C-alpha atoms as one frame of an Amber mdcrd trajectory, in Angstrom:
protein
   5.806   9.823  18.386   2.763  11.333  17.220   1.148  11.287  13.753   3.012
  13.826  11.181   0.852  16.868  10.287  -0.693  16.129   6.819   0.827  12.795
   6.718  -1.397  10.222   5.077  -1.358   7.046   6.196  -2.377   3.709   3.330
  -3.230   0.298   5.052  -2.118  -2.752   2.719  -3.837  -5.970   3.903  -6.569
  -5.650   6.819  -5.148  -4.811  10.478  -5.467  -7.735  12.841  -5.071  -6.017
  15.938  -7.249  -2.845  15.844 -10.405  -1.566  13.522  -9.622   0.043  10.817
 -12.373   2.717  11.601 -10.832   3.137  15.075  -7.468   3.819  13.939  -9.144
   6.410  11.050 -10.745   8.149  13.535  -7.506   8.889  16.085  -5.253   9.773
  12.877  -7.865  12.565  11.951  -7.668  13.565  15.516  -3.990  13.949  14.981
  -4.661  16.112  11.680  -3.679  13.027   9.320  -5.478  10.571   6.879  -6.007
   7.190   6.831  -7.327   5.049   3.731  -7.134   1.597   2.544  -4.569   1.068
  -0.009  -2.066   3.296  -1.563  -2.088   6.421  -3.789   0.679   8.694  -5.335
   0.111  10.932  -1.783   0.527   8.327   0.347   3.198   8.906   2.925   3.187
   5.975   5.269   2.143   2.482   4.857   0.649  -0.038   7.158   1.175  -3.491
   6.645  -1.802  -5.479   8.445  -1.025  -8.508   9.625  -3.976 -10.373   7.905
  -2.064 -10.024   4.749  -0.030 -13.027   5.733  -3.230 -14.968   5.298  -3.994
 -13.828   1.957  -0.940 -13.309   0.190   1.755 -15.152  -0.276   5.213 -14.552
   0.508   6.562 -13.680  -2.671   3.611 -11.083  -3.365   4.121  -9.637   0.070
   7.657  -9.459  -0.435   7.098  -7.688  -3.689   4.638  -4.940  -1.977   7.627
  -4.720   0.499  10.323  -3.735  -2.231   7.676  -1.318  -4.039   6.833   0.461
  -1.176  10.091   0.622   0.160  11.570   1.801  -3.382   8.931   4.582  -3.450
  10.440   6.298  -0.219   7.697   5.681   1.819   7.666   5.021   5.811   6.737
   1.240   6.337   4.912   0.622   9.647   4.123  -2.931  11.113   0.752  -2.568
  13.099   2.137  -2.085  16.340   4.579   0.398  15.257   1.589   2.358  13.995
  -0.166   1.857  17.199   2.618   3.251  18.841   3.190   6.180  16.630  -0.669
   7.021  17.501   0.194   6.629  21.373  -2.526   3.629  21.494   0.208   1.260
  22.293   3.004   1.802  25.207   6.579   1.354  23.546   8.553  -1.517  25.099
  11.461  -0.786  27.086  14.026   1.065  25.162  17.510  -0.539  23.978  20.377
  -0.128  22.446  20.796  -2.758  20.118  21.184  -1.558  16.481  19.287  -3.602
  13.251  23.358  -4.499  12.451  24.398  -5.452  15.555  21.321  -8.230  15.941
  21.762  -9.356  12.048  25.650 -10.041  13.353  24.620 -11.792  16.874  22.034
 -13.750  15.091  23.100 -14.468  11.816  19.062 -13.889  10.688  19.184 -12.859
   6.729  19.024  -8.991   6.342  15.711  -9.482   4.764  14.030 -11.862   7.223
  14.892  -9.282   9.940  12.959  -6.508   7.879  10.044  -8.625   6.845   9.419
 -10.362  10.508   9.777  -6.499  12.112   7.246  -5.529   9.528   5.115  -8.470
  10.782   5.801  -7.867  14.583   7.411 -11.268  14.980   9.861  -8.873  17.746
   9.196  -6.761  20.641  10.348  -3.671  18.775   8.980  -3.138  15.366  12.552
  -1.694  14.918  16.054  -0.742  15.864  16.947  -0.308  18.622  15.971  -3.879
  19.574  16.160  -5.847  22.585  18.209  -8.479  24.122  14.644 -10.269  24.052
  14.520  -9.206  20.182  17.913 -10.913  19.894  17.182 -14.001  21.499  14.056
 -14.396  19.173  16.013 -13.544  16.399  18.554 -16.608  16.874  15.068 -18.482
  17.275  14.191 -17.426  14.180  17.336 -18.142  12.331  17.100 -21.655  13.554
  13.773 -21.925  12.079  14.620 -20.872   8.841  18.001 -23.290   9.109  15.335
 -25.880   9.590  13.234 -25.177   6.435  10.837 -22.337   7.513  10.164 -19.451
   5.855  10.056 -16.024   7.483   6.350 -16.037   6.372   5.576 -19.116   8.148
   6.958 -17.645  11.254   5.324 -14.573  10.933   2.218 -16.417  10.425   2.585
 -18.433  13.441   4.143 -16.235  16.314   1.134 -13.893  16.969  -0.960 -17.635
  17.818  -0.120 -17.437  21.541   0.150 -14.047  23.005   3.171 -11.445  22.939
   5.807 -12.351  20.932   8.308 -11.411  23.803   6.835 -14.492  25.613   8.025
 -17.118  23.009  11.922 -16.317  24.675  11.633 -18.682  27.132  10.172 -21.247
  24.700  11.682 -23.994  22.304  10.281 -23.389  18.998  10.487 -26.104  15.942
   9.298 -26.731  12.665   6.982 -28.573  11.505   6.160 -30.230   8.131   2.898
 -30.428   6.588   1.864 -31.708   3.030   5.933 -31.624   2.330   6.362 -28.041
   3.273   8.117 -26.676   6.520   4.681 -24.553   6.907   4.355 -24.693  10.414
   5.964 -23.761  13.832   5.493 -25.581  16.783   6.255 -25.267  20.778   7.967
 -27.802  23.195   9.512 -30.569  20.728   6.723 -30.523  17.995   3.609 -31.284
  20.619   1.737 -28.281  20.560   0.993 -26.083  17.486   1.163 -22.205  18.114
  -2.664 -21.075  18.350  -4.761 -18.856  20.023  -6.779 -15.447  19.275  -5.256
 -12.420  18.059  -4.378  -9.486  20.450  -6.686  -6.538  20.719 -10.025  -7.863
  19.543 -11.886  -4.729  19.514 -13.727  -4.983  16.715 -17.272  -5.674  15.528
 -18.992  -7.776  12.598 -19.235  -5.208  10.572 -15.495  -4.023  11.216 -14.974
  -8.051  10.051 -17.394  -7.931   7.142 -15.785  -4.834   5.770 -12.471  -5.971
   5.548 -13.396  -8.989   4.303 -15.349  -7.702   1.636 -12.536  -5.442   0.746
  -9.852  -7.890   0.418 -12.357  -9.947  -1.843 -13.044  -7.221  -4.178  -9.466
  -6.238  -4.458  -8.683 -10.020  -5.500 -11.580 -10.166  -7.737  -9.829  -6.877
  -9.305  -6.577  -8.871  -9.500  -8.201 -11.302 -11.686  -9.695  -9.002 -13.814
 -13.445 -10.275 -12.696 -14.645  -6.552 -13.262 -18.110  -6.997 -12.504 -18.037
  -9.054  -9.370 -15.288  -6.345  -7.676 -17.561  -3.795  -8.606 -20.099  -5.524
  -6.526 -18.138  -6.144  -3.637 -16.625  -2.502  -3.964 -20.408  -1.512  -3.701
 -20.929  -3.357  -0.723 -17.966  -2.126   0.643 -19.673   1.731   0.202 -23.078
   0.695   1.810 -20.996   0.144   4.980 -18.428   2.903   4.744 -19.633   5.237
   2.702 -16.938   7.406   3.313 -14.304   5.118   1.813 -12.554   6.878  -1.461
 -10.731   4.341  -2.047 -13.391   1.527  -2.807 -14.976   4.247  -4.578 -11.827
   5.342  -6.962 -11.373   1.276  -7.095 -15.085   0.607  -8.349 -15.165   3.084
 -10.792 -11.797   1.702 -12.209 -13.826  -1.756 -12.471 -16.718  -0.320 -13.768
 -14.673   1.431 -16.513 -12.947  -1.594 -17.305 -16.253  -3.617 -18.348 -17.648
  -1.043 -20.328 -20.119   1.079 -17.939 -18.509   4.812 -18.300 -21.237   6.588
 -16.910 -21.031   4.416 -13.776 -17.467   4.715 -13.585 -17.727   8.541 -13.987
 -20.113   8.588 -11.143 -17.767   7.028  -8.906 -14.467   9.091  -9.898 -16.730
  11.793  -8.944 -17.716  10.075  -5.711 -13.898   9.416  -4.928 -13.008  13.029
  -5.631 -16.102  14.592  -3.691 -14.795  12.363  -0.646 -10.964  13.267  -1.247
 -10.462  16.007  -3.377  -6.867  15.664  -3.445  -7.328  12.311  -4.782  -4.876
  12.727  -7.703  -4.969   9.441  -9.579  -9.421  10.210  -9.325  -8.546  13.393
 -11.318  -5.976  11.433 -13.762  -8.375   8.556 -14.426 -11.490  10.679 -14.632
  -9.369  12.637 -17.475  -9.090   9.451 -19.093 -12.330   8.658 -19.457 -13.491
  12.209 -20.713 -10.635  11.865 -23.452 -12.261   8.205 -24.408 -15.851   9.714
 -24.746 -14.296  12.846 -26.632 -14.609  15.278 -24.079 -11.609  16.884 -24.588
 -12.483  20.215 -22.607 -13.814  18.305 -19.456 -10.252  15.773 -19.807  -7.990
  19.385 -19.884  -9.609  20.497 -16.610  -9.215  17.563 -14.627  -5.643  16.727
 -15.872  -4.682  20.093 -14.800  -6.202  19.623 -11.762  -4.265  16.772 -11.194
  -0.685  18.135 -11.799  -1.504  21.158  -9.759  -1.912  18.823  -6.795   1.423
  16.533  -7.731   3.452  18.516 -10.344   5.523  15.653 -10.333   2.968  13.329
 -11.794   4.551  12.500 -14.998   1.819  10.580 -16.365  -0.861  13.382 -16.373
   2.002  15.713 -17.654   2.271  13.779 -20.824  -1.141  13.103 -21.337  -1.975
  16.889 -21.151   0.830  17.505 -23.632  -0.643  15.034 -26.297  -4.412  16.676
 -25.565  -2.905  19.735 -26.386  -1.263  18.616 -29.477  -4.499  16.981 -31.171
  -6.279  20.253 -29.809  -3.683  21.875 -32.292  -2.281  23.959 -29.465   1.389
  23.294 -30.308   2.933  25.839 -27.914   1.015  24.160 -25.069   1.836  21.045
 -26.018   5.715  21.661 -26.100   5.659  22.980 -23.008   4.154  19.910 -21.377
   6.594  17.744 -23.004   9.231  19.877 -22.028   8.262  19.410 -18.466   7.650
  15.515 -18.991  11.243  14.921 -19.960  12.431  16.737 -16.795  10.789  14.464
 -14.938  11.258  11.376 -17.047  14.396  11.314 -19.546  14.762   7.708 -20.664
  11.560   6.050 -21.426  10.071   5.137 -24.443   7.442   7.600 -23.308  10.274
  10.291 -22.911  11.379   9.324 -26.316   8.030  10.235 -27.702   7.914  12.968
 -25.708  11.279  14.123 -27.574   9.805  13.533 -31.273   6.712  15.515 -30.035
   8.983  18.711 -29.379  11.155  18.377 -32.868   7.866  18.092 -34.492   6.026
  20.697 -32.506   9.862  23.092 -33.387   9.665  21.910 -37.368   6.264  23.266
 -37.707   6.695  26.500 -35.740   9.713  27.043 -37.865   7.319  26.471 -40.820
   5.216  28.852 -39.861   7.592  31.633 -39.079   9.212  31.167 -42.307
């Protein structure tokens, strides 16, 4: 397996097994792109194992479901490294996903999430006999009250997961929760170092800063988030996602000029960054710079012809400028992309209004 030509990889959560800068270098060597976060152009999403320590099970499940609905290819860390040719694939086997489910009685959602965080020898089907043994052990832990997240957070702490096939795993409770997995009758908690510790202090600092910046942005603490993203950019000036996120935070906190600068910076770093073109257009519209907004929206649509929001905003911009024929054309296109939402009803009303105005003019 190799990186698909032109593939765009997004990382959700920091990688535990491999420094992102080295992974990005290898992806680029194989004619792909690797970025933190996910954009419209992202084709593959890598779920970093450190996400388990940053997000709760419910948030991780929500993100997993959203990316799967979007039709992106989802990869575990090990699956990603195997795709890059940086990790040898385990011995081939013939157990299908359904066979593993039938024989282990593990819930399908638990199997998929545990696979995504490399709790098995294989990151997907075909699975091995060792994977079946692990699946049965995990099913027992779930029956004992453990969540898939508690299992995933525990199993990487003692070395390769395949080594757990010969060990007894038990659920331990702490603060009233079944959240710890123990070896050998509960005498020894799973612990140890993560594998592939090839990073540097800068790698660790950058990943922690980016995660903290995302958390601050999520909490709508925009000034703090912008400062943290700036620190990320000081370490890695090539990070278009950090520049874009910082621009969003600056815009939200009322620093329009700085936000425009960082949107432009994100676009310079990644000319195909559709959302950056779109958000910069929105900022230009807020400032009354319609011509600039129009150019940026047209660029976003040229990059992604299915970007419904950009099409709708361009239609509204043309309508406000009195370009009724162009507004109608874009609203018609919008209805091809979205026929059922509230925005679609607004587009349909816009078309009716333009048709009425044109009929009056013709009369």
